[in-house]
C-alpha positions as protocol buffer text, in pm:
chain_id: "A"
residue {
  index: 1
  type: MET
  ca { x: 7380 y: 4865 z: 7900 }
}
residue {
  index: 2
  type: LYS
  ca { x: 7451 y: 5206 z: 8055 }
}
residue {
  index: 3
  type: SER
  ca { x: 7817 y: 5160 z: 8132 }
}
residue {
  index: 4
  type: ALA
  ca { x: 8125 y: 5006 z: 7971 }
}
residue {
  index: 5
  type: ARG
  ca { x: 8157 y: 4635 z: 8020 }
}
residue {
  index: 6
  type: PHE
  ca { x: 8473 y: 4441 z: 8086 }
}
residue {
  index: 7
  type: ILE
  ca { x: 8625 y: 4259 z: 7792 }
}
residue {
  index: 8
  type: THR
  ca { x: 8898 y: 4002 z: 7857 }
}
residue {
  index: 9
  type: ARG
  ca { x: 9155 y: 4002 z: 7578 }
}
residue {
  index: 10
  type: ASN
  ca { x: 9368 y: 3697 z: 7496 }
}
residue {
  index: 11
  type: SER
  ca { x: 9125 y: 3483 z: 7695 }
}
residue {
  index: 12
  type: GLY
  ca { x: 9060 y: 3229 z: 7422 }
}
residue {
  index: 13
  type: VAL
  ca { x: 8706 y: 3360 z: 7375 }
}
residue {
  index: 14
  type: ALA
  ca { x: 8661 y: 3590 z: 7078 }
}
residue {
  index: 15
  type: ILE
  ca { x: 8591 y: 3953 z: 7173 }
}
residue {
  index: 16
  type: TRP
  ca { x: 8281 y: 3965 z: 6956 }
}
residue {
  index: 17
  type: ARG
  ca { x: 8147 y: 3661 z: 7141 }
}
residue {
  index: 18
  type: GLN
  ca { x: 8213 y: 3825 z: 7478 }
}
residue {
  index: 19
  type: ILE
  ca { x: 8021 y: 4132 z: 7362 }
}
residue {
  index: 20
  type: ALA
  ca { x: 7737 y: 3918 z: 7227 }
}
residue {
  index: 21
  type: ASP
  ca { x: 7719 y: 3737 z: 7560 }
}
residue {
  index: 22
  type: GLN
  ca { x: 7702 y: 4062 z: 7754 }
}
residue {
  index: 23
  type: ILE
  ca { x: 7428 y: 4204 z: 7532 }
}
residue {
  index: 24
  type: ARG
  ca { x: 7237 y: 3879 z: 7571 }
}
residue {
  index: 25
  type: GLY
  ca { x: 7287 y: 3898 z: 7950 }
}
residue {
  index: 26
  type: ASP
  ca { x: 7136 y: 4246 z: 7957 }
}
residue {
  index: 27
  type: ILE
  ca { x: 6835 y: 4119 z: 7759 }
}
residue {
  index: 28
  type: THR
  ca { x: 6790 y: 3818 z: 7985 }
}
residue {
  index: 29
  type: ALA
  ca { x: 6815 y: 4041 z: 8294 }
}
residue {
  index: 30
  type: GLY
  ca { x: 6530 y: 4254 z: 8161 }
}
residue {
  index: 31
  type: LYS
  ca { x: 6740 y: 4563 z: 8089 }
}
residue {
  index: 32
  type: MET
  ca { x: 6630 y: 4548 z: 7725 }
}
residue {
  index: 33
  type: PRO
  ca { x: 6271 y: 4416 z: 7675 }
}
residue {
  index: 34
  type: SER
  ca { x: 6131 y: 4272 z: 7353 }
}
residue {
  index: 35
  type: GLY
  ca { x: 6107 y: 4543 z: 7089 }
}
residue {
  index: 36
  type: ALA
  ca { x: 6374 y: 4767 z: 7249 }
}
residue {
  index: 37
  type: LYS
  ca { x: 6610 y: 4927 z: 6997 }
}
residue {
  index: 38
  type: LEU
  ca { x: 6978 y: 4849 z: 7023 }
}
residue {
  index: 39
  type: PRO
  ca { x: 7209 y: 5151 z: 7059 }
}
residue {
  index: 40
  type: PRO
  ca { x: 7392 y: 5256 z: 6738 }
}
residue {
  index: 41
  type: GLU
  ca { x: 7705 y: 5067 z: 6643 }
}
residue {
  index: 42
  type: VAL
  ca { x: 7927 y: 5370 z: 6716 }
}
residue {
  index: 43
  type: THR
  ca { x: 7782 y: 5395 z: 7068 }
}
residue {
  index: 44
  type: LEU
  ca { x: 7842 y: 5025 z: 7137 }
}
residue {
  index: 45
  type: ALA
  ca { x: 8192 y: 5049 z: 6990 }
}
residue {
  index: 46
  type: GLU
  ca { x: 8276 y: 5331 z: 7232 }
}
residue {
  index: 47
  type: ARG
  ca { x: 8116 y: 5150 z: 7526 }
}
residue {
  index: 48
  type: PHE
  ca { x: 8312 y: 4829 z: 7469 }
}
residue {
  index: 49
  type: ALA
  ca { x: 8627 y: 5006 z: 7341 }
}
residue {
  index: 50
  type: VAL
  ca { x: 8634 y: 4806 z: 7015 }
}
residue {
  index: 51
  type: ASN
  ca { x: 8595 y: 4886 z: 6648 }
}
residue {
  index: 52
  type: ARG
  ca { x: 8260 y: 4879 z: 6471 }
}
residue {
  index: 53
  type: HIS
  ca { x: 8348 y: 4564 z: 6280 }
}
residue {
  index: 54
  type: THR
  ca { x: 8365 y: 4372 z: 6607 }
}
residue {
  index: 55
  type: ILE
  ca { x: 8030 y: 4512 z: 6711 }
}
residue {
  index: 56
  type: ARG
  ca { x: 7879 y: 4407 z: 6378 }
}
residue {
  index: 57
  type: SER
  ca { x: 8006 y: 4052 z: 6435 }
}
residue {
  index: 58
  type: ALA
  ca { x: 7839 y: 4041 z: 6777 }
}
residue {
  index: 59
  type: ILE
  ca { x: 7512 y: 4179 z: 6639 }
}
residue {
  index: 60
  type: ALA
  ca { x: 7519 y: 3941 z: 6345 }
}
residue {
  index: 61
  type: ALA
  ca { x: 7562 y: 3643 z: 6577 }
}
residue {
  index: 62
  type: LEU
  ca { x: 7270 y: 3749 z: 6798 }
}
residue {
  index: 63
  type: THR
  ca { x: 7054 y: 3813 z: 6493 }
}
residue {
  index: 64
  type: LYS
  ca { x: 7129 y: 3467 z: 6358 }
}
residue {
  index: 65
  type: GLU
  ca { x: 7042 y: 3316 z: 6696 }
}
residue {
  index: 66
  type: GLY
  ca { x: 6709 y: 3499 z: 6698 }
}
residue {
  index: 67
  type: VAL
  ca { x: 6792 y: 3726 z: 6991 }
}
residue {
  index: 68
  type: LEU
  ca { x: 6793 y: 4042 z: 6778 }
}
residue {
  index: 69
  type: ARG
  ca { x: 6621 y: 4137 z: 6451 }
}
residue {
  index: 70
  type: ALA
  ca { x: 6737 y: 4395 z: 6193 }
}
residue {
  index: 71
  type: GLU
  ca { x: 6480 y: 4623 z: 6029 }
}
residue {
  index: 72
  type: GLN
  ca { x: 6587 y: 4798 z: 5708 }
}
residue {
  index: 73
  type: GLY
  ca { x: 6626 y: 5170 z: 5764 }
}
residue {
  index: 74
  type: ARG
  ca { x: 6517 y: 5153 z: 6130 }
}
residue {
  index: 75
  type: GLY
  ca { x: 6797 y: 4970 z: 6318 }
}
residue {
  index: 76
  type: THR
  ca { x: 6834 y: 4657 z: 6528 }
}
residue {
  index: 77
  type: PHE
  ca { x: 6579 y: 4552 z: 6788 }
}
residue {
  index: 78
  type: VAL
  ca { x: 6542 y: 4292 z: 7062 }
}
residue {
  index: 79
  type: ALA
  ca { x: 6346 y: 4015 z: 6892 }
}
residue {
  index: 80
  type: ASN
  ca { x: 6251 y: 3808 z: 7195 }
}
residue {
  index: 81
  type: SER
  ca { x: 6354 y: 3855 z: 7555 }
}
residue {
  index: 82
  type: ARG
  ca { x: 6135 y: 3576 z: 7685 }
}
residue {
  index: 83
  type: LYS
  ca { x: 6279 y: 3229 z: 7733 }
}
residue {
  index: 84
  type: LEU
  ca { x: 6069 y: 2915 z: 7719 }
}
residue {
  index: 85
  type: THR
  ca { x: 6067 y: 2701 z: 8035 }
}
residue {
  index: 86
  type: TYR
  ca { x: 6123 y: 2327 z: 8001 }
}
residue {
  index: 87
  type: ARG
  ca { x: 6001 y: 2168 z: 8320 }
}
residue {
  index: 88
  type: ILE
  ca { x: 6141 y: 1829 z: 8415 }
}
residue {
  index: 89
  type: GLY
  ca { x: 5931 y: 1614 z: 8641 }
}
residue {
  index: 90
  type: GLU
  ca { x: 5806 y: 1263 z: 8686 }
}
residue {
  index: 91
  type: ARG
  ca { x: 5641 y: 1274 z: 8345 }
}
residue {
  index: 92
  type: THR
  ca { x: 5839 y: 1487 z: 8099 }
}
residue {
  index: 93
  type: ARG
  ca { x: 5674 y: 1536 z: 7757 }
}
residue {
  index: 94
  type: PHE
  ca { x: 5805 y: 1804 z: 7522 }
}
residue {
  index: 95
  type: SER
  ca { x: 5481 y: 1907 z: 7358 }
}
residue {
  index: 96
  type: GLU
  ca { x: 5280 y: 1906 z: 7679 }
}
residue {
  index: 97
  type: ILE
  ca { x: 5543 y: 2109 z: 7863 }
}
residue {
  index: 98
  type: LEU
  ca { x: 5544 y: 2386 z: 7599 }
}
residue {
  index: 99
  type: SER
  ca { x: 5169 y: 2371 z: 7513 }
}
residue {
  index: 100
  type: THR
  ca { x: 5085 y: 2671 z: 7731 }
}
residue {
  index: 101
  type: GLN
  ca { x: 5384 y: 2874 z: 7610 }
}
residue {
  index: 102
  type: VAL
  ca { x: 5370 y: 2842 z: 7233 }
}
residue {
  index: 103
  type: ARG
  ca { x: 5111 y: 2777 z: 6966 }
}
residue {
  index: 104
  type: GLU
  ca { x: 5276 y: 2479 z: 6800 }
}
residue {
  index: 105
  type: THR
  ca { x: 5557 y: 2231 z: 6866 }
}
residue {
  index: 106
  type: ARG
  ca { x: 5706 y: 1984 z: 6623 }
}
residue {
  index: 107
  type: GLY
  ca { x: 5949 y: 1693 z: 6635 }
}
residue {
  index: 108
  type: ILE
  ca { x: 6158 y: 1638 z: 6325 }
}
residue {
  index: 109
  type: LEU
  ca { x: 6359 y: 1321 z: 6249 }
}
residue {
  index: 110
  type: LEU
  ca { x: 6712 y: 1414 z: 6151 }
}
residue {
  index: 111
  type: GLY
  ca { x: 6859 y: 1063 z: 6126 }
}
residue {
  index: 112
  type: HIS
  ca { x: 6863 y: 714 z: 6270 }
}
residue {
  index: 113
  type: ARG
  ca { x: 7077 y: 398 z: 6280 }
}
residue {
  index: 114
  type: ILE
  ca { x: 7125 y: 64 z: 6446 }
}
residue {
  index: 115
  type: GLU
  ca { x: 7414 y: 35 z: 6694 }
}
residue {
  index: 116
  type: ASP
  ca { x: 7550 y: -236 z: 6919 }
}
residue {
  index: 117
  type: ALA
  ca { x: 7446 y: -194 z: 7280 }
}
residue {
  index: 118
  type: GLU
  ca { x: 7772 y: -91 z: 7445 }
}
residue {
  index: 119
  type: GLY
  ca { x: 7914 y: 128 z: 7722 }
}
residue {
  index: 120
  type: GLU
  ca { x: 7698 y: 396 z: 7881 }
}
residue {
  index: 121
  type: VAL
  ca { x: 7405 y: 332 z: 7647 }
}
residue {
  index: 122
  type: ALA
  ca { x: 7388 y: -36 z: 7737 }
}
residue {
  index: 123
  type: ALA
  ca { x: 7426 y: 46 z: 8105 }
}
residue {
  index: 124
  type: ALA
  ca { x: 7149 y: 306 z: 8095 }
}
residue {
  index: 125
  type: LEU
  ca { x: 6913 y: 70 z: 7918 }
}
residue {
  index: 126
  type: GLY
  ca { x: 7004 y: -228 z: 8138 }
}
residue {
  index: 127
  type: MET
  ca { x: 7127 y: -430 z: 7841 }
}
residue {
  index: 128
  type: THR
  ca { x: 7413 y: -679 z: 7832 }
}
residue {
  index: 129
  type: GLY
  ca { x: 7417 y: -721 z: 7453 }
}
residue {
  index: 130
  type: GLY
  ca { x: 7197 y: -690 z: 7152 }
}
residue {
  index: 131
  type: GLN
  ca { x: 7133 y: -378 z: 6950 }
}
residue {
  index: 132
  type: VAL
  ca { x: 6987 y: -36 z: 7005 }
}
residue {
  index: 133
  type: ILE
  ca { x: 6808 y: 206 z: 6773 }
}
residue {
  index: 134
  type: ARG
  ca { x: 6950 y: 555 z: 6773 }
}
residue {
  index: 135
  type: ILE
  ca { x: 6726 y: 848 z: 6677 }
}
residue {
  index: 136
  type: ASP
  ca { x: 6853 y: 1202 z: 6617 }
}
residue {
  index: 137
  type: SER
  ca { x: 6582 y: 1464 z: 6618 }
}
residue {
  index: 138
  type: MET
  ca { x: 6517 y: 1835 z: 6641 }
}
residue {
  index: 139
  type: HIS
  ca { x: 6227 y: 2012 z: 6811 }
}
residue {
  index: 140
  type: THR
  ca { x: 6075 y: 2346 z: 6710 }
}
residue {
  index: 141
  type: ALA
  ca { x: 5841 y: 2584 z: 6892 }
}
residue {
  index: 142
  type: ASP
  ca { x: 5635 y: 2805 z: 6668 }
}
residue {
  index: 143
  type: GLY
  ca { x: 5871 y: 2717 z: 6386 }
}
residue {
  index: 144
  type: ASN
  ca { x: 6188 y: 2814 z: 6577 }
}
residue {
  index: 145
  type: PRO
  ca { x: 6443 y: 2542 z: 6660 }
}
residue {
  index: 146
  type: VAL
  ca { x: 6485 y: 2508 z: 7033 }
}
residue {
  index: 147
  type: SER
  ca { x: 6644 y: 2168 z: 7096 }
}
residue {
  index: 148
  type: CYS
  ca { x: 6816 y: 1870 z: 6938 }
}
residue {
  index: 149
  type: ALA
  ca { x: 6816 y: 1524 z: 7091 }
}
residue {
  index: 150
  type: THR
  ca { x: 6982 y: 1186 z: 7052 }
}
residue {
  index: 151
  type: ALA
  ca { x: 6785 y: 895 z: 7197 }
}
residue {
  index: 152
  type: TRP
  ca { x: 6858 y: 524 z: 7220 }
}
residue {
  index: 153
  type: PHE
  ca { x: 6606 y: 238 z: 7252 }
}
residue {
  index: 154
  type: ASP
  ca { x: 6629 y: -139 z: 7285 }
}
residue {
  index: 155
  type: ALA
  ca { x: 6577 y: -249 z: 6922 }
}
residue {
  index: 156
  type: ALA
  ca { x: 6412 y: -575 z: 7031 }
}
residue {
  index: 157
  type: ARG
  ca { x: 6146 y: -396 z: 7235 }
}
residue {
  index: 158
  type: VAL
  ca { x: 6054 y: -112 z: 6997 }
}
residue {
  index: 159
  type: PRO
  ca { x: 6154 y: -227 z: 6649 }
}
residue {
  index: 160
  type: ASN
  ca { x: 5933 y: 21 z: 6465 }
}
residue {
  index: 161
  type: VAL
  ca { x: 6014 y: 326 z: 6674 }
}
residue {
  index: 162
  type: VAL
  ca { x: 6181 y: 513 z: 6383 }
}
residue {
  index: 163
  type: GLU
  ca { x: 5882 y: 494 z: 6150 }
}
residue {
  index: 164
  type: ASP
  ca { x: 5640 y: 566 z: 6431 }
}
residue {
  index: 165
  type: TYR
  ca { x: 5839 y: 873 z: 6529 }
}
residue {
  index: 166
  type: ARG
  ca { x: 5872 y: 984 z: 6167 }
}
residue {
  index: 167
  type: VAL
  ca { x: 5493 y: 985 z: 6133 }
}
residue {
  index: 168
  type: SER
  ca { x: 5403 y: 1137 z: 6469 }
}
residue {
  index: 169
  type: GLY
  ca { x: 5702 y: 1356 z: 6556 }
}
residue {
  index: 170
  type: SER
  ca { x: 5650 y: 1238 z: 6915 }
}
residue {
  index: 171
  type: ILE
  ca { x: 5853 y: 990 z: 7122 }
}
residue {
  index: 172
  type: THR
  ca { x: 5547 y: 944 z: 7351 }
}
residue {
  index: 173
  type: ALA
  ca { x: 5330 y: 848 z: 7051 }
}
residue {
  index: 174
  type: ALA
  ca { x: 5602 y: 622 z: 6910 }
}
residue {
  index: 175
  type: LEU
  ca { x: 5634 y: 436 z: 7242 }
}
residue {
  index: 176
  type: LYS
  ca { x: 5257 y: 405 z: 7271 }
}
residue {
  index: 177
  type: ALA
  ca { x: 5249 y: 244 z: 6928 }
}
residue {
  index: 178
  type: ALA
  ca { x: 5490 y: -15 z: 7069 }
}
residue {
  index: 179
  type: GLY
  ca { x: 5255 y: -91 z: 7359 }
}
residue {
  index: 180
  type: ILE
  ca { x: 5420 y: 140 z: 7619 }
}
residue {
  index: 181
  type: ASP
  ca { x: 5126 y: 357 z: 7720 }
}
residue {
  index: 182
  type: ASP
  ca { x: 5302 y: 546 z: 7996 }
}
residue {
  index: 183
  type: TYR
  ca { x: 5652 y: 602 z: 8130 }
}
residue {
  index: 184
  type: LEU
  ca { x: 5836 y: 796 z: 8397 }
}
residue {
  index: 185
  type: ARG
  ca { x: 6156 y: 995 z: 8423 }
}
residue {
  index: 186
  type: LYS
  ca { x: 6402 y: 796 z: 8632 }
}
residue {
  index: 187
  type: SER
  ca { x: 6698 y: 1038 z: 8629 }
}
residue {
  index: 188
  type: THR
  ca { x: 6817 y: 1362 z: 8474 }
}
residue {
  index: 189
  type: ILE
  ca { x: 7162 y: 1514 z: 8468 }
}
residue {
  index: 190
  type: ILE
  ca { x: 7196 y: 1872 z: 8344 }
}
residue {
  index: 191
  type: ALA
  ca { x: 7515 y: 2034 z: 8222 }
}
residue {
  index: 192
  type: ALA
  ca { x: 7620 y: 2317 z: 7989 }
}
residue {
  index: 193
  type: ARG
  ca { x: 7873 y: 2327 z: 7706 }
}
residue {
  index: 194
  type: HIS
  ca { x: 7954 y: 2503 z: 7381 }
}
residue {
  index: 195
  type: ALA
  ca { x: 7738 y: 2384 z: 7091 }
}
residue {
  index: 196
  type: ASP
  ca { x: 7912 y: 2149 z: 6850 }
}
residue {
  index: 197
  type: ALA
  ca { x: 7898 y: 2181 z: 6471 }
}
residue {
  index: 198
  type: GLU
  ca { x: 7578 y: 1981 z: 6432 }
}
residue {
  index: 199
  type: ASP
  ca { x: 7392 y: 2174 z: 6702 }
}
residue {
  index: 200
  type: LEU
  ca { x: 7516 y: 2505 z: 6559 }
}
residue {
  index: 201
  type: ARG
  ca { x: 7369 y: 2411 z: 6222 }
}
residue {
  index: 202
  type: HIS
  ca { x: 7036 y: 2271 z: 6332 }
}
residue {
  index: 203
  type: LEU
  ca { x: 6968 y: 2525 z: 6606 }
}
residue {
  index: 204
  type: ARG
  ca { x: 7091 y: 2815 z: 6392 }
}
residue {
  index: 205
  type: LEU
  ca { x: 7350 y: 2925 z: 6650 }
}
residue {
  index: 206
  type: SER
  ca { x: 7680 y: 3106 z: 6610 }
}
residue {
  index: 207
  type: PRO
  ca { x: 8019 y: 2961 z: 6712 }
}
residue {
  index: 208
  type: GLY
  ca { x: 8069 y: 2989 z: 7086 }
}
residue {
  index: 209
  type: ALA
  ca { x: 7698 y: 2961 z: 7168 }
}
residue {
  index: 210
  type: ILE
  ca { x: 7603 y: 2766 z: 7480 }
}
residue {
  index: 211
  type: VAL
  ca { x: 7363 y: 2473 z: 7495 }
}
residue {
  index: 212
  type: LEU
  ca { x: 7210 y: 2315 z: 7806 }
}
residue {
  index: 213
  type: VAL
  ca { x: 7243 y: 1939 z: 7797 }
}
residue {
  index: 214
  type: SER
  ca { x: 6993 y: 1710 z: 7965 }
}
residue {
  index: 215
  type: THR
  ca { x: 7096 y: 1344 z: 7992 }
}
residue {
  index: 216
  type: ALA
  ca { x: 6798 y: 1134 z: 8096 }
}
residue {
  index: 217
  type: ILE
  ca { x: 6671 y: 779 z: 8149 }
}
residue {
  index: 218
  type: ASN
  ca { x: 6301 y: 703 z: 8110 }
}
residue {
  index: 219
  type: VAL
  ca { x: 6148 y: 381 z: 8246 }
}
residue {
  index: 220
  type: ASP
  ca { x: 5815 y: 202 z: 8196 }
}
residue {
  index: 221
  type: MET
  ca { x: 5565 y: 161 z: 8479 }
}
residue {
  index: 222
  type: ASP
  ca { x: 5750 y: -156 z: 8593 }
}
residue {
  index: 223
  type: GLY
  ca { x: 6075 y: 35 z: 8625 }
}
residue {
  index: 224
  type: HIS
  ca { x: 6245 y: -110 z: 8319 }
}
residue {
  index: 225
  type: PRO
  ca { x: 6453 y: 140 z: 8115 }
}
residue {
  index: 226
  type: ILE
  ca { x: 6302 y: 217 z: 7775 }
}
residue {
  index: 227
  type: GLU
  ca { x: 6490 y: 529 z: 7661 }
}
residue {
  index: 228
  type: TYR
  ca { x: 6829 y: 687 z: 7715 }
}
residue {
  index: 229
  type: ALA
  ca { x: 6841 y: 1041 z: 7577 }
}
residue {
  index: 230
  type: ARG
  ca { x: 7071 y: 1338 z: 7556 }
}
residue {
  index: 231
  type: SER
  ca { x: 6891 y: 1662 z: 7468 }
}
residue {
  index: 232
  type: ARG
  ca { x: 7061 y: 1993 z: 7388 }
}
residue {
  index: 233
  type: PHE
  ca { x: 6866 y: 2316 z: 7440 }
}
residue {
  index: 234
  type: ALA
  ca { x: 6962 y: 2655 z: 7298 }
}
residue {
  index: 235
  type: ALA
  ca { x: 7044 y: 2843 z: 7618 }
}
residue {
  index: 236
  type: ASP
  ca { x: 6920 y: 3173 z: 7466 }
}
residue {
  index: 237
  type: ARG
  ca { x: 6576 y: 3026 z: 7404 }
}
residue {
  index: 238
  type: MET
  ca { x: 6518 y: 2779 z: 7682 }
}
residue {
  index: 239
  type: GLU
  ca { x: 6558 y: 2745 z: 8055 }
}
residue {
  index: 240
  type: ILE
  ca { x: 6525 y: 2422 z: 8252 }
}
residue {
  index: 241
  type: ALA
  ca { x: 6325 y: 2390 z: 8569 }
}
residue {
  index: 242
  type: ILE
  ca { x: 6305 y: 2084 z: 8796 }
}
residue {
  index: 243
  type: ASP
  ca { x: 5960 y: 2007 z: 8931 }
}
residue {
  index: 244
  type: GLY
  ca { x: 5904 y: 1817 z: 9256 }
}
residue {
  index: 245
  type: LYS
  ca { x: 6198 y: 1634 z: 9410 }
}
residue {
  index: 246
  type: SER
  ca { x: 6541 y: 1681 z: 9253 }
}
residue {
  index: 247
  type: MET
  ca { x: 6668 y: 1408 z: 9022 }
}
residue {
  index: 248
  type: VAL
  ca { x: 7032 y: 1327 z: 8957 }
}
C-alpha cells in the first residue's frame, strides 16, 4: 500500500467496501504479512482521498471479518494473512482436508427440514419423487467460522442423518452410520457471489463480502447419488484447489 489506489465512485459498490477490498488484496498478495501494523487512519484517508470516517468503516469491516485486529493503545494489525486451502478431489472430507492446517475443525448443525424432492435437488439425487432431508450447517476451524453448507439427502435412504450429524458433526460419520462406508465426489461446480444475509451472520462477514460457492454431488461406490450440497466459503479465509483431474 505505497501508492494511492483507484476508487470508482457511483459504481454501486460502497467506497468503504472498495477500500476494504484493496487492503485485503494487499494482505493476500503478501504486501502486509501477519502482525504488520496498518498505517494510521489519516495516512489511509490521504492515500484513498476519502474522509477518516470512510476509512474507519473499511477497517471495522475487515476487523469483523477477522482480517485485522485492533489493539487498544497500539493500533490496528493484520490478524491473519494466511488462507486455508480446501482441496477438492475424488474423496473430499472437510476435517481431513484441514487436519494439517489447523488444530481443530467442527461441524455445527444450524437447521434441518423435510422437503419434497423437486427440481435440481431431485435431478442431482436421481429421484423422481419422494422426500429429501435438508441439513444446514456451519464449519469452524480453530473456532473461526469458515464455511456454511446446505446439503440434501434421500430421506428413504438415510432417515437418521440429522441426528447422526448432530452427534458427530461429520457428514462422513453420519453416512457411515447409515451403512455408507465410503463415497466419491462425482462433480463440483465453483462460483463466487456476494454473501447473503444468513452467510453474513454465520460467517461474521460484512455486507459486500464475497463467498466462494461449491455445488457438489457425492455418490456411493456403486455410483448412486447420496448427497447434493452447496457450500459457501468465506473468500478471505479459504481458497479452493482442485486435485487430480478437473471436475465440472
